[in-house]
C-alpha positions as CSV (number, residue, x, y, z in Angstrom):
1,M,190.7,151.1,184.4
2,K,194.2,150.9,183.1
3,Y,195.1,146.9,181.8
4,V,198.5,145.6,183.2
5,P,199.4,142.2,182.2
6,T,199.7,139.1,184.5
7,T,203.8,138.1,184.1
8,L,204.2,135.9,186.8
9,L,202.0,133.6,188.8
10,T,202.1,131.2,191.4
11,V,200.8,128.0,191.6
12,Y,199.5,126.2,194.6
13,L,198.1,122.4,195.1
14,D,195.5,123.3,197.6
15,G,194.9,119.3,198.4
16,R,195.2,117.7,202.1
17,N,197.9,120.4,202.8
18,R,198.6,123.6,200.8
19,Q,201.7,122.9,198.9
20,K,203.6,125.6,196.5
21,V,204.0,123.6,193.1
22,G,205.9,126.2,191.4
23,R,205.8,129.9,189.2
24,L,204.5,130.5,185.6
25,A,205.9,133.3,183.9
26,T,205.5,135.1,180.4
27,Q,208.7,136.1,178.2
28,D,208.6,137.0,174.6
29,R,205.3,135.9,174.3
30,R,206.0,132.6,175.5
31,I,205.3,131.0,178.5
32,L,207.5,129.3,181.1
33,F,207.0,127.2,184.2
34,E,209.4,125.9,187.0
35,Y,208.7,123.3,189.8
36,D,209.5,124.6,193.4
37,P,212.1,122.2,194.6
38,A,210.5,121.5,198.0
39,F,207.4,120.2,195.8
40,L,209.6,118.2,193.6
41,S,210.8,116.3,196.8
42,G,207.2,115.1,197.7
43,G,207.5,113.1,194.5
44,L,203.7,113.9,193.1
45,L,203.4,114.0,189.6
46,L,200.4,116.6,188.5
47,S,200.6,116.1,184.9
48,P,202.8,112.7,184.2
49,F,202.9,112.9,180.3
50,Q,203.3,116.4,179.4
51,L,204.7,118.0,182.5
52,P,207.1,115.4,184.2
53,A,208.6,116.4,187.7
54,R,212.3,117.8,186.7
55,A,214.0,120.3,188.1
56,G,214.3,123.4,185.8
57,T,212.5,125.8,183.3
58,V,210.4,124.4,180.9
59,I,208.3,126.4,177.6
60,G,205.0,125.8,176.8
61,D,203.9,124.5,173.3
62,P,202.2,128.1,171.5
63,A,200.4,125.8,169.2
64,I,198.1,124.1,172.0
65,F,196.5,126.1,174.9
66,D,198.1,129.4,173.6
67,G,200.9,128.0,175.2
68,L,199.8,126.8,178.6
69,F,200.4,123.3,179.8
70,G,197.6,121.2,179.8
71,V,197.3,120.7,183.6
72,F,197.0,124.8,183.6
73,N,194.6,125.0,181.3
74,D,192.6,123.1,182.8
75,S,191.5,125.1,185.2
76,L,190.6,127.9,183.2
77,P,186.7,128.0,181.7
78,D,185.6,127.7,178.8
79,G,181.9,128.4,176.9
80,W,179.9,129.8,179.7
81,G,182.5,130.4,182.2
82,R,184.5,132.1,179.6
83,L,182.0,134.8,178.5
84,L,181.2,135.9,181.7
85,L,185.1,136.6,182.2
86,D,184.9,138.5,179.0
87,R,182.1,140.6,179.3
88,T,183.4,141.5,182.9
89,V,186.5,142.8,181.5
90,E,184.5,144.5,178.6
91,S,182.9,146.4,181.3
92,L,186.2,147.4,183.2
93,G,187.2,149.1,179.5
94,I,189.5,145.9,178.8
95,P,189.4,144.2,175.7
96,R,188.6,140.7,176.0
97,V,191.5,139.9,173.2
98,S,194.0,141.7,175.5
99,L,193.6,139.1,178.2
100,T,196.8,136.4,178.3
101,P,196.3,133.0,179.8
102,L,197.8,134.0,182.8
103,D,195.6,136.5,183.5
104,R,192.5,134.5,182.9
105,L,194.3,132.1,185.9
106,A,194.4,135.0,187.8
107,Y,190.8,135.5,187.7
108,V,190.7,131.8,188.5
109,G,192.4,132.1,191.4
110,Q,191.0,129.9,194.5
111,H,188.0,129.0,193.2
112,G,188.8,127.0,189.8
113,M,187.8,123.2,189.4
114,G,190.2,120.7,191.0
115,A,192.8,121.2,193.7
116,L,195.4,123.9,192.0
117,S,195.1,127.7,192.5
118,Y,196.9,131.1,191.4
119,E,198.4,134.1,193.1
120,P,197.9,136.7,192.5
121,D,194.2,136.0,193.1
122,Y,191.7,138.5,191.2
123,S,188.7,136.1,191.7
124,K,185.4,137.5,193.6
125,T,183.4,135.5,195.8
126,D,180.6,136.3,198.5
127,V,182.0,136.7,202.3
128,E,178.9,135.6,203.7
129,A,176.4,133.1,202.6
130,V,174.1,134.1,200.0
131,P,170.6,131.8,199.5
132,L,170.4,131.6,195.9
133,K,167.2,131.6,194.1
134,L,167.8,129.2,190.9
135,D,164.5,130.7,188.7
136,Q,166.0,134.2,189.2
137,L,169.7,132.9,188.0
138,A,168.0,131.1,184.9
139,T,166.6,134.5,184.1
140,E,169.6,136.4,184.1
141,A,171.7,133.7,182.4
142,A,169.3,133.7,179.5
143,T,169.6,137.6,180.0
144,V,173.4,137.4,179.4
145,L,173.2,135.0,176.4
146,A,170.9,137.3,174.8
147,G,173.7,139.9,174.9
148,D,172.7,142.1,177.5
149,Q,175.2,143.6,180.0
150,G,174.8,144.6,183.7
151,A,175.6,143.9,187.2
152,I,174.3,140.0,186.8
153,V,177.1,139.5,184.5
154,E,179.6,139.8,187.7
155,K,177.3,138.3,189.9
156,L,177.3,135.3,187.6
157,L,180.9,134.7,187.5
158,K,180.9,134.7,191.0
159,L,178.7,131.5,191.2
160,N,180.4,129.6,188.0
161,G,183.6,128.7,190.0
162,A,185.8,128.2,186.6
163,S,183.6,125.5,185.7
164,A,183.8,124.4,182.0
165,G,180.9,123.6,179.4
166,A,178.8,125.7,176.7
167,R,175.8,125.5,179.0
168,P,175.4,128.1,182.1
169,K,176.1,127.0,185.4
170,I,176.8,127.5,188.7
171,V,178.8,126.0,191.8
172,A,176.7,126.4,195.1
173,Q,176.6,124.6,198.8
174,V,173.1,122.3,198.9
175,S,171.8,120.9,202.5
176,A,171.1,117.2,202.3
177,D,167.7,117.5,202.0
178,K,168.3,119.3,198.7
179,K,166.4,122.5,199.9
180,K,168.7,124.9,200.9
181,I,171.1,125.9,198.3
182,V,173.8,128.8,199.2
183,H,177.1,130.3,197.8
184,G,180.0,131.9,199.7
185,L,180.4,129.6,202.7
186,A,184.2,130.0,203.6
187,A,183.8,126.4,205.4
188,L,181.3,123.9,204.3
189,P,177.9,123.4,207.3
190,K,177.3,120.2,208.2
191,G,175.4,118.3,205.9
192,F,176.1,120.4,202.8
193,A,178.3,119.5,200.3
194,H,179.4,121.0,196.9
195,W,177.0,120.8,193.7
196,M,176.9,122.1,190.4
197,I,173.5,123.0,188.4
198,K,173.0,123.8,185.0
199,F,170.3,126.1,183.4
200,P,169.2,126.2,180.0
201,S,171.2,127.6,176.8
202,Q,169.3,129.3,173.9
203,L,169.9,126.0,171.6
204,D,168.5,123.9,174.5
205,E,165.1,122.0,174.8
206,A,163.0,123.5,177.8
207,D,163.2,119.7,179.1
208,V,167.2,119.9,178.7
209,G,167.5,119.2,182.8
210,P,165.2,116.3,183.2
211,I,166.8,114.9,180.1
212,E,170.2,114.6,181.4
213,Y,168.9,113.4,184.9
214,A,167.5,110.6,183.0
215,Y,170.3,110.0,181.2
216,S,172.4,109.9,184.8
217,Q,170.0,107.4,186.0
218,M,170.3,105.2,182.8
219,A,174.1,105.3,183.3
220,R,173.7,104.1,186.8
221,A,171.6,101.5,185.8
222,A,174.2,100.5,183.0
223,G,176.8,100.4,185.7
224,V,178.6,103.5,184.8
225,E,180.0,105.1,188.1
226,I,178.4,108.7,188.3
227,P,178.1,111.3,191.2
228,E,174.6,112.0,193.2
229,T,172.3,113.5,190.9
230,H,169.4,115.9,191.3
231,I,166.3,118.1,189.6
232,F,166.2,121.0,191.4
233,G,163.1,123.0,191.2
234,A,159.5,121.8,190.5
235,N,156.8,122.4,187.3
236,K,158.0,123.3,184.0
237,K,161.1,125.3,185.4
238,R,163.8,122.5,186.6
239,Y,167.3,122.2,186.9
240,F,169.5,119.2,186.5
241,G,172.2,119.1,189.3
242,I,175.2,117.1,189.8
243,K,177.4,116.4,192.7
244,R,180.8,117.6,192.6
245,F,183.4,114.8,192.7
246,D,186.7,117.5,192.9
247,R,185.4,118.3,196.2
248,D,185.4,115.8,199.3
249,G,183.6,117.8,202.0
250,D,186.0,121.2,202.1
251,R,189.0,119.2,200.4
252,R,189.9,119.8,196.9
253,I,190.8,117.1,194.8
254,H,193.4,117.3,191.6
255,M,191.6,116.8,188.4
256,H,192.8,116.1,185.0
257,S,191.2,116.0,181.9
258,L,192.2,113.6,179.0
259,S,192.4,116.8,176.8
260,G,194.8,118.3,179.3
261,L,196.8,115.1,179.9
262,L,197.2,114.6,176.7
263,H,197.8,117.9,175.0
264,S,194.7,117.6,172.7
265,D,192.6,120.3,171.9
266,H,188.9,119.4,172.6
267,R,187.8,122.1,169.9
268,T,189.3,119.8,167.1
269,P,188.5,116.5,168.0
270,A,191.7,114.4,166.9
271,L,191.2,111.2,170.2
272,D,189.6,108.0,170.0
273,Y,188.2,105.5,172.3
274,D,191.5,103.7,171.4
275,A,193.7,106.7,172.9
276,F,191.1,107.0,176.0
277,L,191.6,103.2,177.4
278,K,195.5,103.4,176.7
279,A,195.7,106.6,178.2
280,T,194.0,105.0,181.3
281,Q,196.1,101.6,181.6
282,V,199.5,103.7,181.2
283,L,198.2,106.6,183.6
284,T,196.5,104.2,186.5
285,K,197.9,100.8,185.9
286,D,194.8,99.3,186.9
287,V,192.9,97.0,184.8
288,S,189.7,97.8,186.5
289,Q,190.3,101.4,185.7
290,V,190.6,100.6,181.8
291,E,187.5,98.2,182.4
292,R,185.3,101.2,183.6
293,A,186.7,103.5,180.6
294,Y,185.3,100.6,178.6
295,R,182.2,100.6,179.6
296,L,181.7,104.5,179.8
297,A,182.6,104.2,175.9
298,C,179.7,101.6,175.5
299,F,177.6,103.7,177.4
300,N,178.1,106.9,175.2
301,V,178.1,105.2,171.9
302,L,174.7,103.2,172.5
303,A,173.0,106.1,174.2
304,H,174.1,108.5,171.4
305,N,176.0,110.8,173.6
306,R,178.0,112.1,171.0
307,D,179.6,115.5,172.5
308,D,182.3,113.0,174.1
309,H,185.2,115.0,173.4
310,A,188.4,114.8,175.4
311,K,187.3,117.3,177.9
312,N,184.5,115.1,179.2
313,F,186.7,112.8,180.2
314,S,188.9,113.4,183.5
315,Y,191.2,111.7,186.3
316,L,191.6,112.1,189.7
317,L,194.8,112.2,192.1
318,D,195.2,110.9,195.5
319,D,197.6,113.5,196.5
320,A,198.7,111.1,199.8
321,S,199.2,107.7,197.7
322,G,200.2,109.4,194.2
323,Q,197.4,106.9,192.9
324,W,195.4,108.1,189.7
325,A,191.9,106.9,188.8
326,L,189.2,107.7,186.3
327,S,186.9,110.1,187.2
328,P,183.1,109.4,187.8
329,A,181.4,109.9,184.6
330,Y,180.0,113.6,183.7
331,D,178.1,115.1,180.9
332,L,176.3,112.5,180.2
333,I,173.1,113.6,178.0
334,F,171.6,112.7,174.2
335,S,173.7,115.0,171.6
336,A,175.4,115.5,168.6
337,G,179.1,115.8,167.9
338,P,180.9,117.3,165.1
339,N,178.6,117.1,161.6
340,G,176.7,114.6,163.9
341,E,179.3,112.3,164.0
342,Q,180.9,110.7,167.8
343,S,183.5,113.4,168.7
344,M,185.5,110.0,169.9
345,M,185.6,107.6,166.9
346,V,185.4,103.8,168.0
347,M,187.9,101.7,165.9
348,G,188.1,104.3,163.4
349,E,184.3,104.6,162.9
350,G,182.9,108.0,163.9
351,R,179.8,108.3,161.5
352,N,178.0,105.3,163.0
353,P,179.4,103.4,165.7
354,G,178.3,100.3,167.2
355,I,178.2,97.0,169.1
356,D,180.9,95.5,166.3
357,Q,183.4,98.5,166.9
358,L,182.6,98.4,170.6
359,R,183.5,94.5,170.7
360,A,186.7,95.2,168.7
361,L,187.5,97.7,171.3
362,G,187.1,95.3,173.9
363,K,189.4,92.5,172.1
364,K,191.9,95.0,171.2
365,H,192.2,96.4,175.3
366,S,192.0,92.2,176.3
367,I,188.4,93.4,178.5
368,K,187.4,90.0,179.6
369,K,183.9,91.2,180.4
370,A,183.5,93.3,177.1
371,E,180.4,91.0,176.0
372,D,179.0,91.1,179.9
373,I,179.6,95.0,179.6
374,I,177.7,95.6,175.9
375,D,174.7,93.5,177.3
376,E,174.2,95.3,180.7
377,V,174.5,99.1,179.2
378,R,172.2,97.6,176.6
379,S,169.6,96.6,179.1
380,A,169.7,99.8,180.6
381,I,169.2,101.6,177.6
382,A,166.3,99.5,176.6
383,R,164.5,101.1,179.9
384,W,165.0,104.6,178.8
385,K,161.5,105.5,178.4
386,D,160.8,103.9,182.3
387,F,163.8,106.6,183.3
388,A,162.3,109.6,181.0
389,D,158.9,109.1,182.7
390,A,160.5,109.3,186.1
391,A,162.3,112.4,185.3
392,K,158.9,114.2,183.8
393,V,160.7,114.2,180.1
394,T,158.3,115.8,177.4
395,K,156.5,112.6,175.1
396,K,157.9,114.8,172.2
397,S,161.6,114.5,173.5
398,A,161.6,110.9,174.9
399,A,160.5,109.9,171.8
400,M,162.5,111.6,169.7
401,I,165.7,109.6,171.5
402,A,163.7,106.6,171.7
403,S,164.2,106.5,168.1
404,R,167.7,107.0,168.1
405,I,168.5,104.7,170.8
406,A,166.7,101.7,170.8
407,P,169.1,99.0,170.7
408,P,168.5,96.4,168.1
409,P,168.2,92.5,169.0
410,P,172.2,91.7,170.1
411,P,174.0,90.3,167.0
412,K,176.0,87.0,167.7
413,P,180.2,87.7,167.9
414,A,181.5,86.3,165.1
415,N,183.0,82.7,166.9
416,A,179.5,82.4,168.9
417,K,178.6,78.4,168.1
418,K,175.8,78.6,165.8
419,T,172.4,76.8,167.1
420,P,170.9,74.1,164.6
421,A,168.1,76.0,162.6
422,Q,164.7,74.5,163.6
423,K,162.7,73.4,160.5
424,S,159.0,74.3,160.4
425,P,156.5,72.1,160.1
426,A,155.5,72.6,156.7
427,A,159.1,71.8,156.1
428,K,159.3,68.7,157.9
429,K,156.0,67.3,155.7
430,P,158.2,66.4,152.5
431,A,160.9,64.3,154.2
432,A,157.8,62.2,156.5
433,K,156.1,61.6,152.7
434,K,159.5,60.6,151.4
435,R,160.2,58.2,154.5
436,A,156.7,56.8,154.0
437,A,156.9,56.0,150.4
438,S,160.6,54.4,151.0
439,N,158.8,52.0,153.4
440,K,155.8,50.8,151.6
441,P,158.1,47.9,149.9
442,A,159.3,46.6,152.9
443,A,155.6,46.6,154.5
444,K,154.2,44.9,151.5
445,K,157.2,42.0,152.0
446,R,156.2,41.4,155.9
447,A,152.5,41.1,154.7
448,R,153.6,38.5,152.2
449,E,155.9,36.9,154.7
450,R,153.1,37.0,157.3
């Protein structure tokens, strides 16, 4: 197959109504973008920080995202999805290194996460509803990870939906009773919803699905907003699924990651939770959203979710009102970050952040309920064993995680009132003897007077 690079793409927003956003083009190894005048007149801000709504051509920074603006880079799969695309094009005789960012966006087409779509559209999907067998897909995913090629690569690429993350996964339509899982439906049947289902990677424990499910339940108990989750399958083969929050029925919702919003590459962690809370405040202009961000920070730190990089936080745009909000939480699981540290530092601490740093973060951002939030998160984490048992996490994994997240007694804030220390009975005896000795002369005097 002769490779012809994509040099021009039209970008659409497929929200409540389809709108032409603008055009992407390449010129002299640079990526250019220009908003469509009609879209500018609508006043929507798809990426307020790095791609404000202005007329004229703008050029992407080649030092970040291969020259793409962050809002478009958010449409690209990484990890598993990128591997599938690379294997697919190489099977057609096209070296993966030849693909440009615009080529990759064309392969995303109308099937990416969020609400942006791209034309020309090289993506492939099933025309009719195809029932899915999860155990078979898990086996095929393992085959691809092992390096084998074949028709299954193209099959899994169809099911990936340009999702991000290292673990193999599919996007599918799931019935309300969770018994029917299909792919390829042009419109959702009544009672179905869009879900994402994950499979273990070569580096994962066999019970990674139950672990992530237990974490989702623990996060919900901690007050973290998280979509509906479910364990699919039975016996030893059990897979974690999460309902997609970038879909409302068949309506697509524009989604922007913290990484794309701030042009910060998640592969080289450079952000901290201070920046996350600041970005949330500036973008949403809503104190309650900042409080949600703070609660999520507390959960990640105290539950040892150290893979909390900038692409694991996102925002959703209501294309009717133009209002932004923090998305529900996702990718919450016991994990290690770079060199075992937290991917996002907390007030300068990355190796071993804890309650002291979280309190300082809350104070800096005037979180009035900071102490209550910390207590609520700690209380939920203290119930880890209950969540692990309910999800059927193996005893080995449950014990290992418990040893790392078991919360210590809550230290008192520096400004808390000190309660008088109670003296032990043994400590009181000398004082009692002293008082008795000092009263003897007075007792003798009273006896003589009588």
